C-alpha positions as CSV (number, residue, x, y, z in Angstrom):
1,M,0.0,0.0,0.0
2,I,2.7,2.5,1.0
3,E,4.6,1.7,-2.2
4,G,1.5,2.5,-4.3
5,L,0.8,5.7,-2.5
6,S,4.5,6.8,-2.9
7,E,4.4,6.0,-6.6
8,S,1.2,7.9,-7.0
9,L,2.7,10.9,-5.4
10,A,5.9,10.6,-7.5
11,N,3.9,10.4,-10.7
12,D,2.0,13.6,-9.9
13,L,5.3,15.3,-9.1
14,L,6.5,14.4,-12.5
15,E,3.5,16.2,-13.9
16,L,4.4,19.2,-11.7
17,S,7.9,19.1,-13.1
18,V,6.7,19.4,-16.6
19,A,4.5,22.3,-15.6
20,I,7.4,24.1,-13.9
21,R,9.6,23.5,-16.9
22,D,7.0,24.9,-19.3
23,R,6.1,27.8,-16.9
24,D,2.5,26.7,-17.0
25,L,1.4,28.5,-13.9
26,A,-2.3,27.5,-14.4
27,R,-1.2,23.9,-14.2
28,V,1.1,24.5,-11.3
29,S,-1.8,26.1,-9.3
30,E,-3.6,22.8,-9.5
31,F,-1.1,21.3,-7.1
32,F,-2.0,23.8,-4.3
33,P,-5.3,24.2,-2.4
34,E,-6.9,27.6,-2.0
35,R,-5.1,28.0,1.3
36,L,-2.0,26.3,2.7
37,T,-1.1,25.8,6.4
38,G,2.5,27.0,5.8
39,A,5.1,27.8,3.2
40,V,8.8,28.6,3.0
41,L,9.8,29.6,-0.5
42,P,12.8,31.3,-2.2
43,A,12.6,35.1,-2.3
44,E,15.8,36.2,-4.1
45,P,19.3,35.0,-4.9
46,E,22.2,35.8,-2.6
47,P,25.5,37.2,-3.9
48,A,27.5,34.6,-5.9
49,E,30.9,33.4,-4.7
50,G,33.5,31.7,-6.8
51,T,34.3,28.1,-5.8
52,A,36.4,27.0,-8.8
53,K,37.9,28.6,-11.8
54,W,34.8,28.4,-13.9
55,I,32.1,27.7,-11.2
56,A,30.3,30.1,-8.9
57,T,27.6,29.3,-6.3
58,H,25.0,31.3,-4.5
59,G,22.3,30.6,-2.0
60,W,18.7,31.8,-1.9
61,R,17.1,33.8,0.8
62,L,14.1,31.8,2.1
63,V,11.1,33.6,3.4
64,A,8.3,32.0,5.5
65,S,4.8,33.2,4.6
66,E,2.8,34.9,7.4
67,P,0.2,32.7,9.1
68,G,-3.2,33.1,7.5
69,D,-1.6,34.6,4.4
70,V,-0.7,31.5,2.5
71,T,-3.1,31.5,-0.4
72,R,-2.8,29.7,-3.7
73,E,-2.5,32.9,-5.6
74,K,0.4,34.2,-3.5
75,I,2.3,30.9,-3.5
76,V,2.0,30.7,-7.3
77,A,3.1,34.4,-7.6
78,R,6.2,33.6,-5.5
79,L,7.0,30.6,-7.7
80,S,6.6,32.8,-10.7
81,D,9.1,35.2,-9.3
82,F,11.6,32.4,-8.7
83,L,11.2,31.1,-12.3
84,G,11.6,34.7,-13.5
85,H,15.3,34.4,-12.4
86,F,15.8,32.1,-15.3
87,A,15.9,33.4,-18.9
88,E,15.7,29.8,-20.1
89,I,14.6,26.5,-18.4
90,E,15.8,23.3,-19.9
91,D,14.6,20.8,-17.3
92,A,13.0,20.7,-13.8
93,R,12.3,17.7,-11.6
94,F,10.6,17.0,-8.3
95,K,11.4,13.6,-6.7
96,V,10.1,11.9,-3.6
97,K,13.0,10.9,-1.3
98,E,11.0,9.8,1.8
99,S,7.3,9.5,2.4
100,V,5.0,8.6,5.3
101,F,1.2,8.3,4.8
102,D,-1.6,8.3,7.4
103,A,-3.2,5.0,8.3
104,S,-6.4,5.9,6.5
105,A,-4.6,6.5,3.1
106,R,-5.5,4.1,0.4
107,T,-5.0,3.4,-3.3
108,I,-7.8,2.8,-5.7
109,P,-8.2,-0.9,-6.5
110,G,-7.9,-1.9,-10.1
111,A,-6.4,1.4,-11.3
112,K,-4.1,1.0,-14.3
113,V,-1.4,3.0,-12.5
114,P,-1.1,3.5,-8.7
115,T,-3.6,6.1,-7.8
116,A,-4.3,7.4,-4.3
117,A,-7.9,7.6,-3.1
118,P,-9.3,11.1,-2.6
119,G,-8.7,12.3,0.9
120,S,-5.4,10.3,1.4
121,T,-2.9,12.4,3.3
122,G,0.8,12.1,4.1
123,R,4.2,13.8,4.6
124,A,7.2,13.6,2.3
125,R,10.7,14.9,1.8
126,V,11.0,16.1,-1.7
127,A,14.2,16.9,-3.7
128,F,14.0,19.2,-6.7
129,F,16.3,20.8,-9.3
130,L,16.0,23.2,-12.1
131,V,18.5,23.5,-15.0
132,G,18.6,26.5,-17.3
133,R,20.3,29.9,-17.9
134,D,20.1,33.0,-15.8
135,Q,19.3,36.4,-17.1
136,E,23.0,36.9,-18.1
137,G,23.0,33.8,-20.1
138,H,25.0,31.7,-17.7
139,R,24.1,28.1,-17.2
140,E,22.7,27.5,-13.8
141,W,21.6,24.5,-11.8
142,A,19.4,25.2,-8.8
143,R,19.0,22.3,-6.4
144,G,17.0,22.0,-3.2
145,S,14.8,20.0,-0.9
146,A,11.6,20.6,1.0
147,Q,9.4,19.1,3.7
148,V,5.8,18.9,2.5
149,M,2.4,17.8,3.7
150,V,0.1,16.5,0.9
151,E,-3.5,15.5,0.4
152,R,-5.0,13.8,-2.6
153,A,-7.7,16.0,-4.0
154,A,-11.2,14.7,-4.9
155,Q,-10.6,16.0,-8.4
156,G,-7.0,16.4,-9.6
157,P,-3.5,15.6,-8.3
158,W,-2.0,15.4,-4.9
159,R,-1.9,18.9,-3.4
160,F,0.6,20.5,-1.1
161,Q,-1.0,21.4,2.2
162,S,2.4,22.9,3.3
163,F,5.6,23.4,1.4
164,E,8.7,24.3,3.5
165,T,11.9,24.7,1.5
166,T,14.7,23.4,3.8
167,A,17.7,23.9,1.5
168,L,18.3,25.6,-1.9
169,D,21.5,26.8,-3.7
170,S,22.6,27.3,-7.2
171,M,25.8,26.4,-9.2
172,I,26.6,28.7,-12.1
173,A,29.0,28.1,-15.0
174,T,30.8,31.4,-15.6
175,S,32.3,30.1,-18.9
176,E,31.0,27.8,-21.6
177,L,33.2,24.7,-20.9
178,F,31.6,22.3,-23.3
179,S,30.3,22.4,-26.8
180,E,27.8,20.1,-28.6
181,V,29.7,17.5,-30.7
182,S,27.2,14.6,-30.9
183,V,25.0,16.3,-33.6
184,P,27.9,17.2,-35.9
185,A,29.2,13.7,-35.5
186,G,25.8,12.2,-36.4
187,V,25.1,10.5,-33.1
188,G,22.6,12.9,-31.6
189,P,19.0,11.9,-32.6
190,S,16.4,14.3,-31.3
191,L,13.7,12.9,-29.0
192,P,10.6,14.6,-27.7
193,A,10.9,16.4,-24.4
194,F,9.6,14.6,-21.4
195,G,5.8,15.1,-20.9
196,S,5.2,15.7,-24.6
197,A,3.6,13.3,-27.1
198,N,5.4,10.0,-27.3
199,S,7.5,10.7,-24.2
200,G,5.1,10.5,-21.3
201,G,6.9,8.0,-19.0
202,F,10.1,6.5,-17.8
203,I,12.3,5.3,-20.7
204,W,15.3,3.0,-20.3
205,H,18.2,3.3,-22.7
206,G,21.4,1.3,-23.2
207,A,24.6,1.5,-25.2
208,A,27.4,-0.9,-26.2
209,A,30.8,0.2,-27.6
210,G,33.3,-1.8,-29.5
211,D,35.2,-2.0,-32.8
212,L,32.5,-3.8,-34.7
213,D,33.9,-3.7,-38.2
214,G,37.6,-4.2,-37.3
215,D,38.9,-0.8,-38.6
216,G,40.5,0.3,-35.3
217,W,37.8,2.8,-34.4
218,I,35.2,2.3,-31.6
219,D,31.6,1.9,-32.9
220,L,28.4,2.4,-30.9
221,F,25.2,0.4,-30.7
222,V,22.4,2.4,-28.9
223,T,18.9,1.4,-28.0
224,A,16.0,3.9,-28.2
225,T,12.3,4.0,-28.0
226,D,11.6,4.0,-31.8
227,R,14.4,1.7,-33.0
228,N,18.0,0.7,-32.3
229,Y,20.9,2.7,-33.8
230,L,24.2,1.4,-35.0
231,Y,26.9,4.1,-35.4
232,L,30.0,3.1,-37.3
233,N,33.0,5.3,-36.6
234,G,34.6,6.5,-39.8
235,G,37.4,8.4,-38.2
236,N,37.3,11.6,-40.3
237,G,34.7,13.7,-38.4
238,R,32.0,13.5,-41.1
239,S,28.9,11.3,-41.5
240,S,28.4,8.8,-44.3
241,K,25.2,7.1,-45.4
242,T,27.0,4.1,-46.9
243,P,25.2,1.0,-45.4
244,P,27.5,-1.5,-43.7
245,R,27.5,-5.3,-44.5
246,P,27.3,-7.1,-41.1
247,P,28.3,-10.6,-42.3
248,E,31.8,-9.4,-43.3
249,W,32.6,-7.7,-40.0
250,P,35.1,-9.7,-38.0
251,F,33.6,-8.9,-34.6
252,W,30.0,-9.0,-35.5
253,P,28.9,-12.2,-33.5
254,A,30.5,-11.1,-30.2
255,M,29.4,-7.5,-30.6
256,W,25.9,-8.5,-31.6
257,R,25.5,-10.6,-28.4
258,L,26.6,-7.6,-26.4
259,C,24.3,-5.3,-28.2
260,C,21.3,-7.7,-27.7
261,S,22.0,-8.0,-24.0
262,T,22.2,-4.2,-23.8
263,A,18.9,-3.8,-25.6
264,T,17.0,-6.3,-23.4
265,T,15.3,-3.6,-21.2
266,T,14.2,-1.5,-24.1
267,A,13.0,-4.5,-26.0
268,T,10.9,-5.6,-23.1
269,R,9.4,-2.2,-22.4
270,T,8.6,-1.3,-26.0
271,S,7.6,-4.5,-27.8
272,S,7.5,-7.7,-25.7
273,S,6.2,-9.7,-28.7
274,R,8.9,-8.7,-31.1
275,R,12.3,-10.3,-31.5
276,W,15.3,-8.1,-31.7
277,D,17.4,-9.0,-34.7
278,R,19.6,-7.2,-37.2
279,R,16.6,-5.8,-39.1
280,S,15.5,-3.7,-36.1
281,C,18.7,-1.6,-36.2
282,S,19.0,1.7,-38.0
283,R,22.6,1.6,-39.4
284,T,24.3,5.0,-39.6
285,V,28.0,5.7,-40.1
286,F,29.5,8.3,-37.8
287,T,33.0,9.5,-37.6
288,R,35.3,10.9,-34.9
289,T,38.6,12.8,-35.2
290,A,41.5,11.5,-33.2
291,S,42.6,13.8,-30.3
């Protein structure tokens, strides 16, 4: 029972994560009642301090709402101000770390996914993070935790009866240390963002690396939701559409066994009735320049 209640709460927090990422404040408001019993939320960032050559950190000033003044509108407005610190939001996640539910809390029998019965209540420790860029264009990672009290609404998701942020800080990259190389190399397929069509749940991926065609360059076999991808390393930094001929590759049998073992989870989740053979792969040649 406790596991089902915890999973029900975790699933709703994933929905909240998508709403936060998309700045969908109307959707965010559905996770709060008209009035909360208490709230401690971030008010403004504190001055940043350098901790490494390219990294700075800053805390957040946390402010407790006045008793009797914790309305849904004011909580959402405070969250909006917090999100306004970020010029761009790439990802946001809320995760259940610990949870305890009242003895009367129940899940709905026969539900396709774990669903708490209306009126179920509990307490949880929630971790959250937000990745994006600040108003100056610097990449920033805000990470925090909160103690919350929750109640399953009669209509809609779990709602926070109280939300008390216990820790929150940010790490900022003062310089661009990395550049995107997977797309130019041909190994960066674009997938839908979490929460959008065709990407609404947990997805497991796997990868295997080895010199599949015996040319001295490491090749990749990657599992995905739509199909599997075979990337042949050409060694010159450019892509090629020339299809390979697997039977002639010296390490094909051993590599294929490794690839299939790597793909087991994806195969099970996406198509339990379909056997994974060579025809299920999308063969693409990719290249890499030697360093």
